[in-house]
Structures are given as structure tokens and as C-alpha cells.
C-alpha positions as CSV (number, residue, x, y, z in Angstrom):
1,M,-45.9,-37.8,-168.6
2,E,-46.4,-40.0,-165.6
3,R,-43.9,-42.5,-167.0
4,E,-41.3,-39.8,-167.4
5,L,-41.9,-38.4,-163.9
6,G,-41.4,-42.0,-162.6
7,R,-37.7,-41.7,-163.5
8,L,-37.2,-39.1,-160.8
9,P,-35.7,-40.3,-157.5
10,K,-38.1,-42.0,-155.1
11,G,-39.9,-39.7,-152.7
12,E,-39.9,-36.7,-155.1
13,Q,-43.5,-35.8,-155.5
14,I,-44.6,-33.6,-158.4
15,T,-48.1,-32.0,-158.1
16,G,-49.6,-29.9,-160.9
17,T,-47.7,-29.1,-164.1
18,P,-44.0,-30.0,-164.0
19,T,-41.6,-27.1,-164.3
20,A,-39.1,-26.7,-167.2
21,D,-36.3,-27.8,-164.8
22,I,-38.2,-31.0,-163.8
23,R,-38.8,-31.8,-167.5
24,K,-35.1,-31.2,-168.2
25,R,-34.2,-33.6,-165.5
26,C,-36.6,-36.2,-166.8
27,F,-35.2,-35.9,-170.2
28,S,-31.6,-36.3,-168.9
29,L,-32.6,-39.4,-167.0
30,F,-34.4,-40.8,-170.1
31,K,-31.2,-40.2,-172.2
32,A,-29.1,-41.8,-169.5
33,E,-31.3,-44.9,-169.4
34,Y,-31.4,-45.3,-173.2
35,K,-27.9,-44.0,-174.1
36,D,-27.5,-45.7,-177.4
37,T,-31.1,-45.7,-178.6
38,Y,-32.8,-42.6,-177.2
39,S,-32.6,-40.6,-180.5
40,T,-34.1,-43.6,-182.4
41,I,-36.9,-43.8,-179.8
42,L,-37.7,-40.1,-180.1
43,E,-37.7,-40.2,-184.0
44,T,-40.1,-43.2,-183.9
45,W,-42.3,-41.4,-181.5
46,K,-42.2,-38.3,-183.7
47,E,-43.2,-40.3,-186.8
48,A,-46.0,-41.9,-184.9
49,K,-47.4,-38.5,-183.8
50,E,-47.1,-37.2,-187.3
51,L,-49.1,-40.1,-188.7
52,E,-51.6,-39.7,-185.8
53,N,-52.1,-36.0,-186.6
54,M,-51.9,-36.3,-190.3
55,G,-55.7,-36.5,-190.9
56,G,-57.3,-34.5,-193.5
57,T,-57.9,-35.2,-197.1
58,L,-55.4,-35.4,-199.9
59,A,-56.6,-32.0,-201.1
60,Q,-55.9,-30.5,-197.7
61,R,-52.3,-32.0,-197.8
62,Q,-51.8,-30.5,-201.2
63,Q,-53.1,-27.2,-200.0
64,L,-50.7,-27.2,-197.0
65,F,-47.8,-28.2,-199.2
66,D,-48.5,-25.4,-201.7
67,K,-48.8,-22.9,-198.9
68,S,-45.6,-24.0,-197.3
69,K,-43.8,-24.0,-200.7
70,K,-45.0,-20.5,-201.4
71,N,-43.8,-19.2,-198.0
72,L,-40.4,-20.8,-198.4
73,N,-40.0,-19.5,-201.9
74,H,-40.9,-16.0,-200.7
75,T,-38.4,-16.3,-197.7
76,F,-35.6,-17.5,-199.9
77,T,-36.2,-14.8,-202.5
78,A,-36.4,-12.0,-199.9
79,L,-33.1,-13.2,-198.3
80,S,-31.5,-13.3,-201.7
81,K,-32.6,-9.8,-202.7
82,A,-32.1,-8.1,-199.3
83,H,-28.9,-9.7,-198.0
84,G,-27.4,-11.6,-200.9
85,F,-28.0,-15.0,-199.4
86,E,-28.4,-17.7,-202.0
87,G,-30.0,-21.1,-201.4
88,A,-31.6,-24.1,-202.8
89,Y,-34.0,-26.5,-201.2
90,L,-36.0,-29.6,-201.8
91,L,-39.5,-30.2,-200.4
92,A,-41.4,-33.4,-200.7
93,G,-44.1,-35.3,-198.9
94,R,-42.9,-38.5,-197.2
95,V,-46.1,-40.5,-197.0
96,V,-45.5,-42.9,-199.9
97,N,-49.1,-43.8,-200.8
98,Q,-50.4,-40.2,-200.5
99,D,-47.7,-37.8,-201.4
100,G,-46.7,-38.9,-204.9
101,G,-47.3,-35.5,-206.4
102,L,-45.8,-33.5,-203.6
103,G,-42.3,-32.5,-204.7
104,H,-40.7,-29.1,-205.2
105,V,-37.3,-27.7,-206.0
106,F,-36.4,-24.1,-205.5
107,M,-33.2,-22.2,-206.2
108,T,-32.4,-18.5,-205.8
109,P,-30.9,-16.8,-208.9
110,G,-27.3,-17.3,-207.6
111,A,-28.0,-21.0,-207.1
112,E,-29.6,-21.6,-210.5
113,K,-28.8,-25.0,-212.0
114,F,-27.1,-26.1,-208.7
115,F,-28.6,-29.6,-208.8
116,V,-27.9,-30.1,-212.5
117,T,-24.3,-28.8,-212.2
118,R,-23.3,-30.3,-208.8
119,C,-25.5,-33.4,-208.5
120,R,-25.9,-34.1,-212.2
121,A,-29.6,-34.5,-211.8
122,S,-32.6,-32.6,-213.3
123,E,-35.2,-31.2,-210.9
124,D,-37.4,-34.3,-211.5
125,E,-34.5,-36.6,-210.9
126,I,-33.3,-34.8,-207.7
127,I,-36.9,-34.9,-206.3
128,G,-37.0,-38.7,-207.1
129,H,-33.7,-39.2,-205.3
130,F,-34.9,-37.1,-202.4
131,K,-38.2,-39.1,-202.1
132,A,-36.2,-42.3,-202.1
133,H,-34.0,-41.0,-199.3
134,I,-36.8,-39.8,-197.0
């Protein structure tokens, strides 16, 4: 945070926790300084934080994946039944050496066979393509 506050004009002293407006100004100054690369910098920072916070065992990752999958399936199904919203999603772990078995495809009834029909790929194939992409 000190580094970000250092972008503010000289003489501007911030004591305590910076306000939302100060943070917005710092972010604007950061984007101005790194016009062409700020999004890449932030994505790299995010990935580093994810790896740092990953921790846990493979079983814990599997458990989190299964819980997330169940919640998403429930949400998609409820939206389909209640509002007629149809959808399809892919979910996969992106840590190559840990998440080999973490892959899931879901389609609401109105989107059944979407990946086979439109992408010409079975569920296993589309998960493979998706894992290669992420």
C-alpha cells in the first residue's frame, strides 16, 4: 500500500487507512503510469496471490471444487425452472499438476447437447480443450 500511496502528489500525507477516494486516485495513477501493461501486471499479481493462498491438500481442493460445482448446478437449474433462463458452463481447475481430475460440464435442459452440437466436442473433449485454454 505504501508504494501505491507514493504515487500521490508530493506533500499529500495519508494517515490511517486510506479512503475509497484515495484508493481510486492511486489506481488511476497506477493505470496512467502503466498504460499498456497494467492489466497484465494485475493478472500476474492475482495469479501469484492465488498460488500463495492455494494451500490445503488435494482432497480439500476436490471438496471445494465439488461444493462449487453443486452450488453452480443448483443456481443454473433454479434459474431455468423459475425464469426460463438456459445456460451451459465449464468448470476446471487450472493448476496443471494438481487439478487433473477437476473438470465439469453442466447444461440446463434447454441447452442440452450444446457442446456436441455447436462445438462438435463431447463433454470430455470440451473439458480437455478448456483445460488447454486456461
